[in-house]
Residue frames as a rotation matrix with the C-alpha (Angstrom) as fourth column:
MET 1
0.692 -0.258 0.675 -8.07
0.666 -0.132 -0.734 -11.52
0.278 0.957 0.081 17.41
GLU 2
0.841 -0.373 0.393 -6.31
-0.449 -0.885 0.122 -8.66
0.303 -0.279 -0.911 19.40
SER 3
0.531 -0.642 0.552 -4.04
-0.373 0.408 0.833 -11.22
-0.761 -0.649 -0.023 21.08
ARG 4
0.499 -0.368 0.785 -3.16
0.743 0.648 -0.168 -12.78
-0.446 0.667 0.597 17.72
LEU 5
0.788 -0.249 0.564 -2.25
0.247 -0.711 -0.659 -9.40
0.564 0.658 -0.498 16.26
GLN 6
0.712 -0.540 0.450 -0.06
-0.687 -0.403 0.604 -8.74
-0.144 -0.739 -0.658 19.39
GLU 7
0.532 -0.476 0.701 1.64
0.117 0.860 0.496 -12.07
-0.839 -0.182 0.513 18.80
LEU 8
0.615 -0.245 0.749 2.30
0.785 0.096 -0.613 -11.29
0.078 0.965 0.251 15.16
LYS 9
0.858 -0.302 0.416 3.66
-0.265 -0.953 -0.147 -7.84
0.441 0.016 -0.897 16.17
GLU 10
0.557 -0.668 0.494 6.09
-0.553 0.146 0.820 -9.42
-0.620 -0.730 -0.289 18.66
LEU 11
0.517 -0.399 0.758 7.13
0.559 0.828 0.054 -12.09
-0.649 0.395 0.650 16.08
TYR 12
0.698 -0.251 0.671 7.98
0.571 -0.372 -0.732 -9.48
0.433 0.894 -0.116 13.44
LEU 13
0.802 -0.458 0.383 9.79
-0.575 -0.764 0.292 -7.32
0.159 -0.455 -0.876 15.92
LYS 14
0.442 -0.680 0.585 12.02
-0.239 0.539 0.808 -10.35
-0.864 -0.497 0.075 16.87
VAL 15
0.512 -0.321 0.797 12.57
0.787 0.546 -0.286 -11.32
-0.344 0.774 0.532 13.27
PHE 16
0.712 -0.196 0.674 13.44
0.382 -0.697 -0.606 -7.79
0.589 0.689 -0.421 12.06
THR 17
0.662 -0.540 0.520 15.68
-0.726 -0.635 0.264 -7.08
0.188 -0.552 -0.813 15.07
ALA 18
0.036 -0.684 -0.729 17.61
-0.445 0.642 -0.625 -10.38
0.895 0.347 -0.281 14.49
GLN 19
-0.327 -0.014 0.945 16.32
-0.931 0.177 -0.320 -11.80
-0.163 -0.984 -0.071 17.82
SER 20
0.277 0.500 0.820 14.90
-0.208 0.865 -0.457 -14.76
-0.938 -0.044 0.344 15.96
GLU 21
-0.824 -0.535 -0.187 15.86
-0.326 0.177 0.929 -16.77
-0.464 0.826 -0.320 12.88
TYR 22
-0.234 0.854 0.465 12.24
0.506 0.515 -0.692 -17.67
-0.830 0.073 -0.553 12.32
ILE 23
-0.999 0.008 0.038 10.92
0.031 -0.446 0.895 -16.94
0.024 0.895 0.445 8.82
PRO 24
-0.426 0.903 0.045 7.33
-0.441 -0.164 -0.882 -15.77
-0.790 -0.396 0.468 8.91
LEU 25
-0.832 0.202 0.517 4.95
0.487 0.713 0.504 -17.98
-0.267 0.672 -0.691 6.94
ILE 26
-0.416 0.740 -0.529 2.47
-0.557 -0.667 -0.495 -16.23
-0.719 0.089 0.689 4.84
VAL 27
-0.633 0.284 0.720 -0.09
0.559 0.811 0.171 -18.32
-0.536 0.511 -0.672 3.04
ASN 28
-0.687 0.315 -0.655 -1.82
-0.545 -0.819 0.179 -16.87
-0.480 0.480 0.734 0.04
PRO 29
-0.404 0.584 0.704 -4.99
0.586 0.756 -0.291 -18.78
-0.703 0.295 -0.647 -0.80
PRO 30
-0.668 0.226 0.709 -6.92
0.611 -0.378 0.696 -17.57
0.425 0.898 0.114 -3.86
CYS 31
-0.383 0.531 -0.756 -8.74
0.472 -0.591 -0.654 -14.30
-0.794 -0.607 -0.024 -3.12
PRO 32
-0.583 0.133 0.802 -10.73
0.795 -0.111 0.596 -13.68
0.168 0.985 -0.041 -6.29
GLN 33
0.392 0.767 0.508 -12.71
0.755 -0.584 0.298 -10.50
0.525 0.267 -0.808 -7.22
ALA 34
-0.278 -0.511 -0.813 -10.25
0.768 -0.627 0.132 -8.01
-0.577 -0.588 0.567 -5.94
PRO 35
0.611 0.556 -0.563 -11.07
0.185 -0.792 -0.582 -4.46
-0.770 0.252 -0.587 -7.05
THR 36
0.409 -0.517 0.752 -9.72
0.898 0.084 -0.431 -3.35
0.160 0.852 0.499 -10.39
VAL 37
-0.668 -0.714 -0.209 -7.51
0.733 -0.680 -0.020 -0.40
-0.128 -0.166 0.978 -10.86
GLU 38
-0.600 0.507 0.619 -10.49
0.093 -0.724 0.684 1.55
0.795 0.468 0.387 -12.14
GLU 39
0.496 0.779 -0.384 -12.56
0.471 0.131 0.872 0.70
0.729 -0.614 -0.302 -9.07
LEU 40
0.078 -0.601 -0.795 -9.62
0.986 -0.072 0.151 1.79
-0.148 -0.796 0.587 -6.90
TRP 41
-0.863 -0.450 0.231 -9.16
0.497 -0.840 0.220 5.06
0.095 0.305 0.948 -8.77
ASN 42
-0.537 0.700 0.470 -12.87
0.010 -0.552 0.834 5.99
0.843 0.453 0.290 -9.09
ASP 43
0.475 0.781 0.406 -14.26
-0.474 -0.161 0.866 4.91
0.741 -0.604 0.294 -5.69
LEU 44
-0.465 -0.876 -0.126 -11.61
-0.370 0.322 -0.872 4.26
0.804 -0.359 -0.474 -3.12
PRO 45
-0.451 0.308 0.838 -13.89
-0.858 0.109 -0.502 3.75
-0.246 -0.945 0.216 -0.08
ALA 46
0.702 0.712 0.030 -15.99
-0.670 0.674 -0.311 1.12
-0.241 0.198 0.950 -1.85
ALA 47
0.456 -0.589 -0.668 -12.75
-0.339 0.578 -0.742 -0.49
0.823 0.565 0.064 -3.25
VAL 48
-0.619 -0.665 0.418 -11.05
-0.647 0.129 -0.752 -0.64
0.446 -0.736 -0.510 0.25
SER 49
-0.015 0.692 0.722 -14.27
-0.881 0.333 -0.337 -2.37
-0.473 -0.641 0.605 1.59
LYS 50
0.829 0.250 -0.500 -14.22
-0.522 0.667 -0.532 -4.75
0.200 0.702 0.683 -1.36
THR 51
-0.069 -0.951 -0.302 -10.50
-0.483 0.297 -0.824 -5.49
0.873 0.089 -0.480 -0.74
ALA 52
-0.515 -0.161 0.842 -11.21
-0.855 0.160 -0.493 -6.28
-0.055 -0.974 -0.220 2.91
ARG 53
0.476 0.766 0.433 -13.95
-0.668 0.635 -0.388 -8.75
-0.572 -0.104 0.814 1.99
THR 54
0.759 -0.171 -0.628 -11.82
-0.500 0.462 -0.732 -10.18
0.416 0.870 0.265 -0.74
LEU 55
-0.218 -0.976 0.011 -8.85
-0.596 0.124 -0.793 -10.81
0.773 -0.180 -0.609 1.61
LYS 56
0.379 0.475 0.794 -10.98
-0.924 0.239 0.298 -12.71
-0.049 -0.847 0.530 4.18
PRO 57
0.952 -0.007 -0.306 -9.78
-0.028 0.994 -0.109 -16.13
0.304 0.112 0.946 3.03
LYS 58
0.018 -1.000 0.013 -6.16
0.138 -0.010 -0.990 -15.00
0.990 0.020 0.138 3.53
ALA 59
-0.260 -0.077 0.963 -7.00
-0.859 -0.438 -0.267 -13.80
0.442 -0.896 0.047 7.15
ASP 60
0.649 0.672 0.358 -8.94
-0.760 0.549 0.349 -16.94
0.038 -0.498 0.866 7.88
VAL 61
0.479 -0.569 -0.668 -5.84
-0.025 0.752 -0.659 -19.16
0.877 0.332 0.346 7.14
GLY 62
0.996 -0.066 0.060 -4.22
-0.066 -0.085 0.994 -17.96
-0.060 -0.994 -0.089 10.32
SER 63
0.397 -0.917 0.030 -0.66
0.809 0.335 -0.483 -17.71
0.433 0.216 0.875 9.04
ASP 64
-0.114 -0.532 -0.839 1.89
0.863 -0.472 0.182 -15.18
-0.493 -0.703 0.513 10.08
TRP 65
-0.438 0.121 0.891 0.46
0.620 -0.677 0.396 -12.55
0.651 0.726 0.222 7.65
ILE 66
-0.698 0.270 -0.663 -0.40
0.397 -0.624 -0.673 -9.23
-0.595 -0.733 0.328 9.39
PRO 67
0.112 0.850 0.515 -3.83
0.962 0.037 -0.271 -8.31
-0.249 0.525 -0.814 8.08
SER 68
-0.373 -0.261 -0.890 -3.49
0.111 -0.965 0.236 -5.26
-0.921 -0.010 0.389 5.87
LEU 69
0.715 0.590 0.376 -4.94
0.470 -0.007 -0.883 -3.65
-0.518 0.808 -0.282 2.82
SER 70
-0.267 -0.918 -0.293 -1.95
0.172 -0.345 0.923 -3.16
-0.948 0.196 0.250 0.68
ILE 71
0.772 0.565 0.292 -3.33
0.432 -0.128 -0.893 -1.33
-0.467 0.815 -0.343 -2.32
GLY 72
-0.153 -0.963 0.224 -0.47
0.791 0.016 0.612 -0.98
-0.593 0.270 0.759 -4.73
LEU 73
0.374 0.310 0.874 -2.23
0.852 -0.488 -0.191 1.70
0.367 0.816 -0.446 -6.76
TYR 74
0.963 0.073 0.258 -1.03
-0.019 -0.941 0.337 4.40
0.267 -0.330 -0.906 -4.37
GLN 75
0.649 -0.733 -0.206 2.44
0.610 0.339 0.716 3.07
-0.455 -0.590 0.667 -3.49
CYS 76
-0.298 -0.819 0.490 4.19
0.951 -0.212 0.223 5.03
-0.079 0.533 0.843 -6.29
ILE 77
-0.181 0.290 0.940 2.02
0.538 -0.770 0.342 8.21
0.823 0.568 -0.017 -6.12
ALA 78
0.636 0.568 -0.523 1.31
0.728 -0.216 0.651 9.07
0.257 -0.794 -0.551 -2.56
ILE 79
0.137 -0.700 -0.701 4.56
0.668 -0.457 0.587 10.74
-0.731 -0.549 0.405 -1.65
PRO 80
-0.757 -0.456 0.468 5.10
0.652 -0.477 0.590 12.44
-0.046 0.751 0.658 -5.07
SER 81
0.034 0.870 0.491 1.64
0.733 -0.356 0.580 13.77
0.679 0.340 -0.650 -4.88
LEU 82
0.515 0.041 -0.856 2.56
0.783 -0.428 0.451 15.66
-0.348 -0.903 -0.253 -1.73
TYR 83
-0.410 -0.743 -0.529 5.06
0.266 -0.652 0.710 17.58
-0.872 0.150 0.465 -3.86
ASN 84
0.368 0.715 -0.595 2.36
-0.398 -0.457 -0.795 18.10
-0.840 0.529 0.117 -6.63
ALA 85
-0.772 -0.633 0.062 4.00
-0.248 0.390 0.887 15.65
-0.586 0.669 -0.458 -9.00
GLU 86
-0.100 0.759 -0.643 1.81
-0.992 -0.123 0.008 14.99
-0.073 0.639 0.766 -12.07
THR 87
-0.380 0.024 0.925 0.22
-0.261 0.956 -0.132 11.53
-0.887 -0.291 -0.357 -12.07
VAL 88
-0.281 0.229 -0.932 -0.27
-0.959 -0.027 0.283 9.64
0.040 0.973 0.227 -15.27
LYS 89
0.372 0.483 0.793 -2.18
-0.437 0.844 -0.309 6.56
-0.819 -0.232 0.525 -16.06
LEU 90
-0.548 -0.584 -0.598 -0.44
-0.813 0.204 0.545 4.10
-0.196 0.785 -0.587 -18.34
ASP 91
0.583 0.682 -0.442 -2.16
-0.751 0.660 0.028 1.25
0.311 0.316 0.896 -20.19
GLY 92
0.581 -0.221 -0.783 -1.34
0.086 0.974 -0.211 -1.99
0.809 0.055 0.585 -18.63
SER 93
-0.543 -0.784 -0.301 0.22
0.504 -0.018 -0.863 -0.43
0.672 -0.620 0.405 -15.53
GLU 94
0.343 0.501 -0.795 -0.73
0.922 -0.343 0.182 1.21
-0.181 -0.795 -0.579 -12.31
PRO 95
0.892 0.050 0.449 -0.55
0.204 -0.931 -0.302 5.06
0.404 0.361 -0.841 -12.41
LEU 96
0.001 -0.944 -0.331 2.96
1.000 -0.006 0.018 6.56
-0.019 -0.331 0.943 -11.88
CYS 97
0.774 0.125 -0.620 4.22
0.213 -0.975 0.069 10.09
-0.596 -0.186 -0.781 -11.34
HIS 98
0.632 -0.644 0.431 6.42
0.300 -0.309 -0.903 12.13
0.715 0.699 -0.002 -13.64
PRO 99
-0.152 -0.750 -0.644 9.60
0.979 -0.023 -0.203 13.00
0.137 -0.661 0.738 -11.92
CYS 100
0.823 0.522 0.226 9.26
0.470 -0.848 0.246 16.33
0.320 -0.097 -0.942 -10.15
PHE 101
0.711 -0.662 -0.239 12.89
-0.208 -0.522 0.827 16.96
-0.672 -0.538 -0.509 -9.10
SER 102
0.778 -0.460 -0.428 15.96
-0.482 0.000 -0.876 17.35
0.403 0.888 -0.222 -11.22
SER 103
-0.260 -0.893 -0.367 18.28
-0.213 0.424 -0.880 15.87
0.942 -0.151 -0.300 -8.55
ILE 104
0.085 0.209 -0.974 18.36
0.837 0.516 0.184 14.51
0.541 -0.831 -0.131 -5.01
ASP 105
-0.815 -0.383 -0.435 19.71
0.561 -0.710 -0.426 17.91
-0.146 -0.591 0.793 -3.86
ASN 106
-0.763 0.592 0.260 16.67
-0.303 -0.682 0.666 19.55
0.572 0.429 0.700 -5.44
ALA 107
0.126 0.752 -0.647 14.42
0.323 0.585 0.744 17.08
0.938 -0.303 -0.169 -3.54
LEU 108
-0.157 -0.278 -0.948 16.16
0.971 0.133 -0.200 17.82
0.182 -0.951 0.249 -0.23
GLU 109
-0.975 -0.188 0.121 15.92
0.177 -0.979 -0.099 21.61
0.137 -0.075 0.988 -0.79
MET 110
-0.346 0.922 0.173 12.09
-0.168 -0.243 0.955 21.20
0.923 0.302 0.239 -0.84
GLY 111
-0.796 -0.046 0.604 11.95
-0.601 -0.058 -0.797 19.96
0.072 -0.997 0.019 2.69
LEU 112
-0.844 0.528 0.094 9.05
0.462 0.805 -0.372 18.10
-0.272 -0.271 -0.923 4.18
PRO 113
-0.675 0.674 0.300 5.76
-0.102 -0.488 0.867 18.80
0.731 0.554 0.398 2.50
PRO 114
-0.494 0.626 0.603 2.52
-0.823 -0.114 -0.556 19.28
-0.280 -0.772 0.571 4.57
ILE 115
-0.963 0.265 -0.043 0.67
0.245 0.934 0.259 16.02
0.109 0.239 -0.965 4.79
GLN 116
-0.332 0.893 -0.304 -2.80
-0.046 -0.337 -0.940 17.24
-0.942 -0.298 0.153 3.86
GLY 117
-0.073 0.483 -0.872 -5.28
-0.957 -0.279 -0.075 17.32
-0.280 0.830 0.483 1.07
HIS 118
0.658 0.421 0.624 -5.71
-0.133 0.881 -0.454 14.40
-0.741 0.215 0.636 -1.33
TYR 119
-0.299 -0.789 0.537 -3.67
0.486 0.358 0.797 12.65
-0.821 0.500 0.276 -4.06
ARG 120
-0.214 0.156 -0.964 -3.56
-0.671 -0.741 0.029 14.38
-0.710 0.653 0.264 -7.41
PRO 121
0.302 0.378 0.875 -5.45
0.235 0.860 -0.453 12.21
-0.924 0.342 0.171 -9.87
TYR 122
-0.794 -0.535 0.289 -4.57
0.382 -0.070 0.922 11.85
-0.473 0.842 0.259 -13.50
ASP 123
-0.438 0.660 -0.610 -6.73
-0.754 -0.639 -0.150 13.71
-0.489 0.394 0.778 -16.05
LYS 124
-0.282 0.420 0.863 -9.42
0.232 0.902 -0.363 11.33
-0.931 0.097 -0.352 -17.30
């Protein structure tokens, strides 16, 4: 498995540095029973384990996919949470953050936040 991961890493490096014209092939077989947004929000460790089990068919195909647990729930809130942005849960959507800066200059003035603590959950 480790050698396959190394092969994939080298493949993607060549593709993204224009050393190859190859287009990585990612096969997405059905992977039912992924965790719900509520499971992700309320019990992340259990949801991550469930996601890993759910994605096994995708890993077993042996395509150019790099095994990863891409949990979209946190993609729009992780960085804003570092700046204490308020997270809100919207019906029919994954949670989002309210804007916390009035301008790009305001964001730059804040500098880099410390990467510590946990995400700021919405009020249930």
